[in-house]
N, C-alpha and C positions, 0 to 999 in steps of 0.2 A: 505492501498499499503506498502509494506516496505520501513524502512528510507536506504537513500544512504548509501552505506558500504566504510568506511575512507580510505582512499586513504593509500600510504605507506610515503608518505612526511608530511602528515595531522599525521598521527602517532608517524612520528619522533617529531613533534615541539610537539606534544602534554605531549609524554613522558622525555621529561626535561624541559617542566615550572614547576616555582613553584608551582600554581593551577593545581585544575585537572579541568579534558574536562569529557563528558560528550555525550552522544546521546539516545535520547528513539523513539523508531517505533511510530506509530498511537494511537497503544493500550497502549502508556507508561511504555515500557517497555526497560530496557538498552539493546544498541544493539552494547554502546562502552563504556568502561573504561580505562582511562590513568594510566598507571602504578605509578603515584603517588599515587594514595588512602594510595594503599601497604605503602611505607612508612611512608605517616601521618598517617594511622588508625590503622597497620593493616593485610589490607581487599585486600583479590587474585582479580581484575578486575576480571578471568576468573567465579568467585564464582555468578559474582552482572549481570552478562549478561544472557538475560531472563525472568531474575527477575522484579517484578513490582513496578513502582515506591512507590505504594501504603505500601509497605509489609518490605518499608526497614526497615534493622533490625539497632539498636541503637536511632530510632527518634522515641518523645512521639507523638500517635497518636492522643491523644486528648489535646495536647498543639495548641493555638492561633493559634502560627506558620505554624506550619505543618498543618493545616485544611488549613489556606489562600492559602500557596503554590500550596494544591492539588484542591485549588478554582481556581487560575491560570492555571493551567497544562486543566482542565476541560474544563475553556475556553478558550483554546487557546493565554490565552496573552502572552505581552512581560515583562516579570518581571527583575528586578533590584536586587538585596545586598538584597534581605533578608535573614536577621539573624535568627535562629534557633540554639538551641540546640543539639548537638549529639553524644552518649554514644559510644565509639568505643569498642572492644571486647576484651579491657587491663583493660574498667572501669573505663577511662577516660573521664570526662567531656569536651567537645570543642565547642568551640563560631564558627559557620559557618555563612561566606554572602555567597548565590548562585545567580545567574544568567540563564536567560535562552531565549529564539527566539522561537515558533512556527514557524516550516518551512511549506511550504504550495509547488504540484507539479505547476505546469502549467496552469491544468485546473481547482487553488484554492483549491485542497481538504487539507486535512491537513497529513503531513505524518511524522508528530514526532517534537522534539527538541534537541536544537546543545546549550547547558553550559557549562558553565563554574564554579570550587565553589574554596571557598577561607577560608585559616585556622585562625581563626582574635585568636583565643589564645595565643601565643607567643605574639602577640599586646599586649593583656588584662593585660599577666603579665607586659609585658616594662611599659603599662604606670601606673600599680598601683606600680610598684617600682620608677618611675619617681615621681608620685603625694607626694610616703611615701618622697623620697628625698626633693623635694620640702619643703617639714609641718619640712623635722629635719632642713633645709639651715631658714625656716621661723620660728621656734623657735630658733636657732642659733642667726638670729638678732632682735629676741625681746625678749630675754636674756642678752644681753651682753652690759655692762653699756655706752659705746658708741655710741650715734648718727651714725647711714652712712645711708645716700642717694645716689639712682642712676639716674644721668642727662643722658638726651639723647643728640641726636649732638641737634636735638632742641630746647633745654634747657627747657622742661616739666620732669616734674617726671616720674621716671620709676616709684620704688621701694624707701621704708625707713622703718624703725621701729619705734614706740610712740615713743624711747628715742630722735631723732631727732628731732621732730617736737618741746619736751620741749625745748631742746635746744637753740631753736631760737626764743621763748617766747609762741610757739601755743600749744592751745588747741587739745584734742582728734577730728577727721574731723574737722579738720579750713585748713589744708593740702591733697591732694587724687590726686593718680595717677591722671597724665597727666596733671597739672596743670604745670603754666607755673612757673620757677625758677625766670624768669623777674621780670614779677608779683605781685611775693612775697615778692621781694627785695623791688618793688618800697612801698608793701602795709606796710614792717617791715619798712619800713626807716620818711614814713609818723606816720609813732607813738612811731619813737624816737629811733627805735631801734638802728640806725648807725652814729647816733649824733659825731662830725658837722656836717657831707655831707646830703646834700639832697638829696632827691629820684634817680634824674637822674645820679647824681655824682656819689651817690651809685651803681646804675648800671652799670653804666660803667667802676667802676672799676673792678667790678666782674665776670661781661662779659668777661673781658680782661684776670682774671683770669680761668675763664671756656675754654674760648681759648690758652690758653698756652701746648704747649707740651708737658712739664716737670712739674712734678710734684710741685706742693707749699705746703710751710706749712706757718701760720698767726696764729696768738693770737688776740684775740680780749675780752672786760670787755664788757658784755652787762648793763644794766639799772639796772638793780636787785645786781647788785658785782659776779656776777657768773663770773669767770676768762674761753673760751675756748682755747684748741687748735684745730685748722682747718686744718683738710690737706686735699690737692683733690689732687688727680692723678689721668691724662687724660686716657680715654680709646681710644686702637688703632682708632676705628673706627666711634671716634667722644662721643660728652659726655664725662662727670666724677665721679666719686667717692669720695662724700664726707666725713670726717669725723669726728665728734665731738667731744674733748676729757675734759671731767671737770676736770680740771686745777690745780682752786682754793685754795684747801685744799693743794697741790705742793707746789702753788706759796709763800701762807700765811707760808710756814712750812723752804722752802728752798731761799727764794725770795734775797741770796745774792749767787745763786751756778752760774756757771756758764754753757753754752748751753751742754757740754759731760754732767754733774750730770745730766741734765733734762734728754737727751736723757737714760741714767744709767735707770732712776728713769724705765723710762717706759717699756727699757726693762728690768726689777724684775715683773715690775706687768704683760704683757704683757707672758715671758720665762714662768711661773710655768702652762700658762693654754694652752702650746703653743702644745704640745704631744697629750692631746685629742682634739684639736678644730683640728690638723690638720689631726689625724683620722680621724674622723666626714668627714673633707673635701676630704679625701682621697676614703671613698665609697662615696661619692657624683659624685667623678668626674670617679672613673672608671663607677660607670651602668653610666654616661651621655657615654662615649665612646663605651660602651657594647648598647645603644641606638643607639651613630649614626652609626654604622655600620648593622644597619637594615635599612630595607626599607620602613619609614613612610610615612601616612600622612603629608600634608602642615603643619595645628594646631600642631598635636604632635612634627613636627621641631621646631616649633614656639618655642613652652613651653621649650623645650630641650633647645635653643637657650640660654631662657632666662636665665634655669638653670645654663648650662654654663658659662654665659659670669658670674652672682653672684657672681658662685663657686669662679670662674679664681680670680678676686677679692678682694676674702678674700682670696686665699694663697697669692697674690700679699702684701695684709697688711703686715699681719703677716711676709713677707720672707723683709718688709722694715722695718718694727720697727726691730725685733730681728740683722738688719745687723748694722742700723745704732748707735744700740749702743753695736754692738762689741758681740755680744755673742753667734754668731754662728759657728760650725767648717770652716775653708777655703775649701775651693770651688772652689779652680784654674780652669779659664777660658782659652782661646787662645782671646787676645783678643786685641784688636787697642785701641792703649791711642785717638788717637788722638778724637775716636769717647766720648769718655768717657768726655774727654776735654770741648766738646764743652760743650754739655748735661751740666755739672758741673759750665759750668762760666756762660753759661743760668741764673742754679739760684743763682749764688754769687752775677748778678747783681743786682741781687729784693732783697736780702739778704744782703750785705754792706751798703748801702747808695748810696744814689745819690755823694756822697764829695768823692769815691774811683775810679777812671778812672781803668776800668778793659782793659788789652790788651793781645789778644794770638796769639803766634808764633808757625803752626805746621810743622811741615817737614813735606810735601807732598808723600814723600819712605817711613817714621818711618815702624820700621821694628815689629812684631809681639810680644806679649808676655806672658807668663802663669803667668795669679794672679786671687787672687780674685777680681774680681770687687768690689764690695757692697763694701768692704775695703778700698780697692786701694781711692772709690769716698769721706770714709768718710777719711782719711789720708788727702786729698787734700779738704778737706770743712776743716779741724780744720787746718790747716797751711793757709786757704784765712783768715780766720776769727781770728789767732794769727795776720797776716799783716794788717787790718785790727784797728786792737787795737794798733797799736804801731804807725799806722796811725792818731791818732785824729782828728788833722785839714785838713783831707783828702792826696791822694797823687797817686799814680799809685800804681798800681798791674800788673806783668806781668807773666803768665805764656806760657812755653812752652815747645816745645816736641824738640825729635833727636835722631839719633844715636851715640854712640860714642864707640868707642874701645880702653879697656883700656890694657896701657903695661905694663911693669915689674918695670917702673921708675914709673910711677901716683902711681901702688899697690903698693911700698914702704915708699910712702910719704905717703896715707892713710893706717890705720893697715886696717882696713875692706873691704878696698878694697881687688878682686879677679883678676886676668889678664880674658880677653874675651871679649866679643859682651853685649852689652848693650841699652835699651832703654830707655834714658836720660829723668825725668819730674823734670823742674826749675819752681819755686815759688818765686819771687823777688819783693821785697816792695821799698819806699821811702822813710819807715819809721827811725825810733826815732835811730833804730841800736843796738847791745848790747855787753855791755863792754868783754873787754877779757876774763875776770874774772869768767864772768858768763855765757860767752857765751861757755867755759868749761863741764859745770857744764845743759845746759840746755835738754838735755836727760835722766836724772837722776829722778825717780823716787818719785815724791812729792815735785822736786824742782820748787818756781815761786817766781818770783822779785813780781808779783801783788799784792797789796791790799788786806788784810784778805776779804774773801767771793768773790774777783772777778778771781783766777784761785784755781784749783786743781791740777796742776802739772804734770798730765798725759795725760797730749795731748799730747806732743813732746813724752813721752816715750813711747805710744801706738801707734805713726807712727813708731816710733823704729823696739819696735819688733814684729810686722807687716812687716816691710822691712825685716826687717832679716831670720824670718820664711821664706819668698818669694824669700830666695838665693839671695836680692841684698843687697845694703848698702846705708846711706842717709850722702850727706854733708855739711856743711852750713859753711858759710862767713859770716862778717855783718864788718858796719865802725858806729862809733857814727853818728848819724846824718848826714850819709843817705842809709842807707837802711841793710834792712838782705836778703842773699841770700840763699834759699833750694836746695839741689839738690837729685833727690829721682833718684839710679840704679838699675832696675832691669832687670836682664837675655833676652836674646834675643832669639823666642821660633817659629821654623820652622814649628809651626803650624797654623790653621787657625781658626778666629774665626768660629763658628756652624750658624750653617743658619737653616731654621726657619725647628721645625720637619718634618719627612717626614711620607710620607702616609700609613695607616697601611701596605697596600700591599707590602712597600719593610722593613720593620722595619726586622731586625738582628729576624729568629727562631730555634729552636732546638728541638731534642727527650729526652735529656736525664733527669734521675731520679732527683728529687728536694725534701728537705726536706723546707717546710715555718716552721717557731716556732715561733707565736704572740701571744697575752695573749690578745688581742680585738678578739672577731668571728669577727664583722663585717668586719673590715680590714682585717682579715685571709682571710676567702671568698672572699674577692675584690679581692685581691694580688693570690691565687691559682686560678680562672678566670682567672684572666689575663695572667699568664704563661701558664693555660692549653688552651687559646686560640691560641698563640704563637706555642703550637704543643708540650709543655713541658709534660711530666709525672710526676707528684704532688703527696706528700702528708703530708700534713699539725696537726700541731699538737699546745696545747695550752698551753705548756714551756716546759722548758729546762728536768724538767723527764720526762715528756712525753712523751721528743723526745729524751731520752735515748733508750729509752725500742725500740721505733721503729728501730732506728738506730742498736740497740744490736737484735734486731728480725731480721734483712735483709729484700730484697736484701737491697747490696748495693747502696749509693745515691752517684749523682755524685755531689750536692753542696747543700750547707747548707744554705738557706735566712733566716737570724735571728733576730728580734728586740733585740734592744742593750740594752732595758731597757725592764726588766722580771721582776717579783715577785720572791719573793726565793724560794729553794735557790740557785738559778743559775742565773747570771746574761745572759746578752749574749756573753762575753764575755768568761766566764768560762763553758759556755756548749759547745763554740766553742772548748775550748782547749781539755774539757773531751770524744766530740764526736771525734777526734781526734785521742785519742787515740785509738779508736774502730778501724778505718778508715783513716789511715795516709796522703791519697794522698788526702780526704776531700774538697774539696775547699771552703771557709767562704766566701759570702756577706752578711752584716749588713746593715741593714735600723733601722730610728729612726727619730721619731718627737719630742724630744727637740733639745734645740741648745746647752749652756751651758753645761749640762750631756753632751756630745758627743767630747768635748774635750780631748786632750790626757791627760791634766793635772790631770784629775778626773782618771785614771785608769781606766776606764771601755773600752778602745779602745787601741790600741796596733797605735804606733806611725806612720805607714806604712796603720792604716788603715783608709779609707773613706767611712761613711757609704754612704745611699743613704737614701737626704733628704724626709721624708715625708711633702707631699702628695704628690705621682711621675703620670706620666699622662705613660699613655703604652708604646710610645717611649722610656722612662728614663730606665724603667724595663728592658727592649729587649732589650737595648744597656749595660745596665750594669751584668744583666747575662751574656750574649754572651761574655765579656769581662771576666767576673771569671769565666768562663768555659774553654774559652780560653786561661789563666793563662795571661792575656796582661796585659802591666804596665802602 
């Protein structure tokens, strides 16, 4: 008996489906195949109609999978997700999964099969890439000197590297994924690790830190004499990432240096590897974004989420270290200063000591300002630490925000001030105060009144330079015996703080021609992939010399996206200058994984250039490229 003729509606559904649909008659010959097979395999559905399934081209008739499939058909059995290998007319081997159900008429006679098929080849390739990227991340974790551990919201270890076990005094195998952070703390305390605290006190203290909503830095010396700086960074969905850095030698060499110099040393240690580290993270995050756009099996998405979370925490850690040591190019953002003060003041309550009372007075109608948040946070911390040092016996630290308008009269009394509307940040203390003869010099580099080994004289000069670079100014007042007040003025902005990243479907797109010049091949491929997915026509080059050849050959490009630091003979800026000789209207966007090397003072970039900081997500490059092409300021 012949199979039922497919209806028009059935055919329409079949032809728009991602999978392909098929039907066999009682003789196991094709009576219907959806148009999807043309797209997937280059086979015309018409060529299959009337053909026997037993002689389907591209299938190995001797394979066990195919024999199993034919046996299921012959015995009229239902089968699901049968996997087999198919070689399409282009010679490409593809992994397929096929499901089918037998059809019977009202009298129980077999009339054929209805079924669907799915091409698993793209998913298998993505799985291989995910495994590769996960292995690369594992390699990074195991080869860095810092101990790194990821703890979930239930305070159980999710991931950690070998170095972390060493930092907490454990042997290999004594800590496993799924182990309780609380139980480990209790066990290490019983072994004398957190003396003089007892097990329960040590657990309570560390659980409190684990549940903190702000990053926490600790310093601890283990019984073996090694000193570690411990950084605990909370995760948005609960849990935290903790990092152990061995600072024993650093403490021995620089025992008399203040916190600013310690952060400088951390910046020097991390700055040299930031470029390569960010390039690797760039490839991982791009791969994750590509996978996120696919329809994946739950177990694949779960693994993907773990990779994304670990990689994003690595990005956050690198940026925190660089920002805290003041070694990154300014990246101003529209900022709600009240939120920044609230977060920083909570951190200071744990840092300054119980003898310092901290009060905040925040204007609930505060304007927005355009400033580098990390740099401003560092400046505020610097002022708070200075205030603590001025109150050795305790006192009150007040942090306030307010909208102010500076008129001509005020500007005339303060040489650094300019008339206009500002957001004012005030930090005042009730400390010893500063004598007038010293007050005049507080912003001079290398000037300090602290005893040898207790100060560098760079802290306030860094605050002054950063605020000036941000088009603001600083004022200070002090009276001996009564305290000191610093006022930071930052220009008002009409922008609004950035919201969460937009879904990929709303990202700005385009069709212009873009030349990507990047010497790191995996990063270059990742960037090209991102841009092509946004609709752009993209070419790439591995060096400035190769890029110039492409530009001279034509046709003309609309945008040049170039790495700042490239191998000789052309840096990113030199290459861009040469490219513009041939294409005067060429727009240029730089990208960089370095920090210190992209500042204006190095001469690698012009003063108005703002590189796209690696690693960047798809939303970041979509916005930056669109702004560059539209010549937005």
